[in-house]
C-alpha positions as CSV (number, residue, x, y, z in Angstrom):
1,Q,0.0,0.0,0.0
2,R,2.7,2.5,0.9
3,E,5.0,1.5,-2.0
4,R,2.3,2.0,-4.6
5,G,0.3,4.8,-3.0
6,M,-2.9,2.8,-3.4
7,A,-5.7,1.7,-1.1
8,M,-6.6,-1.9,-0.5
9,L,-10.0,-3.3,0.1
10,L,-10.2,-6.4,2.3
11,V,-13.5,-8.3,2.7
12,T,-13.6,-10.6,5.7
13,H,-15.7,-11.9,8.5
14,N,-12.8,-12.2,10.9
15,F,-12.4,-9.2,13.3
16,G,-8.9,-10.5,14.2
17,V,-7.8,-10.0,10.7
18,V,-9.4,-6.5,10.7
19,A,-7.6,-5.6,14.0
20,D,-4.3,-6.8,12.7
21,L,-4.3,-5.4,9.1
22,C,-6.7,-2.5,8.8
23,D,-6.8,1.2,9.6
24,R,-10.5,1.6,8.9
25,V,-13.5,-0.7,8.9
26,T,-17.0,-0.7,7.5
27,V,-19.5,-3.1,8.9
28,M,-22.2,-4.3,6.5
29,Q,-25.6,-5.8,7.3
30,Q,-27.7,-7.3,4.5
31,G,-25.6,-5.5,1.9
32,L,-25.9,-2.1,3.6
33,F,-23.2,-0.1,5.4
34,V,-24.3,0.3,9.0
35,E,-21.1,1.6,10.6
36,S,-17.8,2.9,9.4
37,G,-14.7,4.4,11.1
38,P,-11.2,3.8,12.5
39,V,-10.7,0.2,13.5
40,R,-9.9,1.0,17.1
41,T,-13.0,3.2,17.5
42,I,-15.3,0.6,16.0
43,L,-13.9,-2.3,18.0
44,R,-13.7,-0.4,21.3
45,T,-17.0,1.5,21.1
46,P,-19.3,0.2,18.4
47,S,-22.4,2.3,18.0
48,H,-24.6,0.2,15.8
49,P,-26.5,-2.7,17.4
50,Y,-25.4,-5.1,14.6
51,T,-21.7,-4.3,15.1
52,Q,-22.2,-4.8,18.9
53,S,-23.8,-8.2,18.3
54,L,-21.0,-9.3,16.0
55,L,-18.4,-8.3,18.6
56,D,-20.4,-10.0,21.4
57,A,-20.3,-13.2,19.3
58,I,-16.5,-13.4,19.4
59,L,-15.3,-16.3,21.5
60,D,-12.8,-14.7,23.9
61,E,-11.9,-18.1,25.4
62,G,-11.3,-19.8,22.1
63,P,-7.9,-20.8,20.8
64,A,-5.9,-18.0,19.1
65,R,-5.7,-18.3,15.3
66,P,-2.4,-19.6,14.1
67,A,-0.1,-17.2,12.4
68,Y,0.0,-17.7,8.6
69,T,3.3,-18.8,7.3
70,A,3.8,-18.6,3.6
71,P,5.2,-21.7,2.1
72,R,8.9,-21.5,1.4
73,E,9.9,-21.3,-2.3
74,G,10.4,-24.8,-3.7
75,A,8.8,-26.5,-0.6
76,R,6.4,-29.4,-1.3
77,S,2.8,-29.0,-0.3
């Protein structure tokens, strides 16, 4: 993004990915934007009931997602 001076759009259902990679987030419900703003603001103080329900559904006690490791060049899969 910095090298090319371009924006990137990431579509995901994983708030962990959003927290790790994004500066801003837009929450959609049934194809409509319901809340948009800086990631920290939305994750800490969501204002829309749908965003609140999504964040309430996160399993805090669940196992952490493993870090993605790209396959080494020439490695067999």
